[in-house]
Each structure stands twice: as C-alpha cells, then as structure tokens.
C-alpha positions as CSV (number, residue, x, y, z in Angstrom):
1,X,-53.6,116.5,-13.6
2,X,-54.4,114.2,-10.9
3,X,-51.8,111.7,-10.4
4,X,-52.2,108.3,-8.0
5,X,-49.2,106.1,-7.1
6,X,-49.6,102.4,-6.7
7,X,-46.8,100.3,-5.5
8,X,-47.6,96.2,-5.8
9,X,-45.3,94.0,-5.6
10,X,-42.0,92.7,-7.8
11,X,-41.2,96.3,-7.8
12,X,-43.9,97.3,-10.3
13,X,-45.1,100.9,-9.9
14,X,-48.5,101.8,-11.3
15,X,-48.9,105.6,-12.0
16,X,-52.1,106.3,-13.2
17,X,-52.6,110.1,-14.5
18,X,-56.4,111.1,-14.6
19,X,-56.9,113.2,-18.2
20,X,-59.7,114.2,-20.0
21,X,-62.4,111.6,-19.1
22,X,-60.1,108.6,-18.9
23,X,-56.9,107.2,-17.0
24,X,-53.2,107.3,-18.7
25,X,-51.5,104.5,-16.6
26,X,-47.8,104.1,-16.3
27,X,-46.3,101.2,-15.1
28,X,-42.8,100.9,-13.8
29,X,-40.8,98.1,-13.7
30,X,-37.5,97.9,-11.5
31,X,-37.0,102.0,-11.8
32,X,-37.1,101.4,-15.6
33,X,-39.5,104.0,-17.7
34,X,-41.8,102.4,-19.9
35,X,-42.1,103.3,-23.9
36,X,-45.9,103.0,-23.9
37,X,-48.9,104.3,-22.0
38,X,-52.2,103.2,-22.3
39,X,-55.6,105.2,-21.5
40,X,-58.0,103.6,-19.9
41,X,-61.5,104.4,-21.5
42,X,-64.0,106.0,-18.7
43,X,-67.8,107.9,-19.1
44,X,-67.8,111.0,-17.8
45,X,-71.7,111.4,-17.3
46,X,-73.0,115.3,-16.0
47,X,-76.7,116.1,-15.2
48,X,-77.7,119.7,-16.2
49,X,-80.2,121.8,-17.9
50,X,-83.5,120.5,-15.6
51,X,-86.9,121.9,-17.0
52,X,-90.0,121.7,-15.4
53,X,-93.4,122.1,-17.1
54,X,-96.9,120.8,-17.5
55,X,-96.9,119.8,-20.8
56,X,-97.8,116.3,-20.5
57,X,-101.0,117.9,-19.1
58,X,-104.6,116.8,-20.9
59,X,-107.9,118.3,-20.6
60,X,-108.9,117.1,-16.9
61,X,-105.4,115.4,-16.6
62,X,-103.0,117.6,-14.8
63,X,-99.7,116.4,-14.6
64,X,-95.8,117.6,-14.3
65,X,-92.8,116.7,-16.5
66,X,-89.5,117.1,-15.3
67,X,-87.0,116.9,-18.2
68,X,-83.1,116.7,-17.5
69,X,-80.0,116.4,-19.9
70,X,-77.4,114.0,-19.6
71,X,-73.9,114.6,-20.9
72,X,-70.8,112.1,-21.6
73,X,-67.6,113.8,-22.1
74,X,-65.9,111.4,-21.5
75,X,-63.8,108.6,-24.1
76,X,-66.2,105.6,-23.3
77,X,-70.1,105.0,-22.7
78,X,-71.6,105.2,-19.9
79,X,-75.0,104.6,-17.5
80,X,-76.3,106.9,-14.7
81,X,-79.0,106.4,-12.2
82,X,-81.5,109.8,-12.1
83,X,-83.8,110.4,-9.4
84,X,-86.7,112.9,-10.1
85,X,-88.5,114.8,-7.3
86,X,-91.7,116.9,-7.4
87,X,-92.6,119.1,-4.2
88,X,-95.6,120.9,-3.5
89,X,-96.3,123.3,0.2
90,X,-98.2,120.6,2.3
91,X,-97.8,117.5,0.1
92,X,-95.4,114.7,0.7
93,X,-92.1,114.6,-2.0
94,X,-93.4,112.5,-5.1
95,X,-90.2,110.8,-6.4
96,X,-89.2,108.2,-9.1
97,X,-86.1,107.1,-10.7
98,X,-84.9,106.2,-14.1
99,X,-81.7,105.3,-15.7
100,X,-79.8,106.9,-18.8
101,X,-77.4,105.4,-20.9
102,X,-75.2,107.5,-23.4
103,X,-72.8,107.1,-25.8
104,X,-69.5,108.7,-26.1
105,X,-70.0,112.5,-26.7
106,X,-73.5,112.1,-26.4
107,X,-76.5,113.6,-25.2
108,X,-80.2,112.4,-23.9
109,X,-82.6,113.8,-22.4
110,X,-84.8,112.1,-20.1
111,X,-88.1,112.9,-18.5
112,X,-90.7,111.6,-16.1
113,X,-94.4,112.7,-15.7
114,X,-95.2,113.4,-12.2
115,X,-98.9,112.3,-12.3
116,X,-99.2,113.2,-8.6
117,X,-99.5,117.2,-9.3
118,X,-102.4,119.0,-9.0
119,X,-103.2,122.4,-10.7
120,X,-103.8,123.8,-7.1
121,X,-100.4,123.5,-5.9
122,X,-98.5,126.1,-4.2
123,X,-94.6,126.5,-4.2
124,X,-94.4,123.7,-6.4
125,X,-90.7,122.9,-7.6
126,X,-89.4,119.6,-9.8
127,X,-85.7,118.2,-9.5
128,X,-83.1,115.8,-11.5
129,X,-79.7,114.9,-9.5
130,X,-78.1,112.1,-11.2
131,X,-76.0,109.2,-9.2
C-alpha cells in the first residue's frame, strides 16, 4: 500500500492510500480521525497480448495487422492512447496512433493495418504500446 500525506492550510491533513485501482482519502482535521473514508475511482489500464499477422492481406494487396489488448483493472472507465509500429530491415519505421476506451473490468482488442508492409520485408516486426 502506497501512502501520500498532503498538508493544506487550516490544520487539514489529507492521507491518500492507493488501494486496488483507486485512492482512499482520509482527512484529519485538527488531529481528529474521521468516521468515514471515501474511494476515488481510477482506471488502471494495461496493454498486453500483442499479435502480429497478415490476416488483412488480400490477393495482390499485402499488409500486416498489429493487434493489442487493453484491459481495465481499475474501478472507473478510462482511455489510453496507443502507438503502433511496424519495422522492416532497411526501411523507415511506420507508425500510427489510436485511442482505446475501456469500461470498468473490460477488455478491448485494438488493431491497426499497415499497408506499408511488403511480402519481401525481412526482419519485420510489429509492436503496440500504451501512453
């Protein structure tokens, strides 16, 4: 458990306890312990399960699809910007950005198709990062 103490004027002390996906706030005024604690909702988004394949390719039109999964383990909905990359030896890196909104306890697969890919690409790889 992570604690943060914040002192503000008028003898009010806020104690933030980061628990689960949120922060519990305790206010101490004049040294008195309150009779309640409130939870501040917060999203906790993680990006994982990155897959790269050529499932978007059609006859005569090659491409590479990068898919990543965004999971929200927090107690509030949230959104995360995603950065997709496609790299091939001897060629500039192709990049794209997308945004993913995920409800509480939800999971969302987000994909990007790179039409810049060529069947002859060597040493190619795709990636996806959040933030």
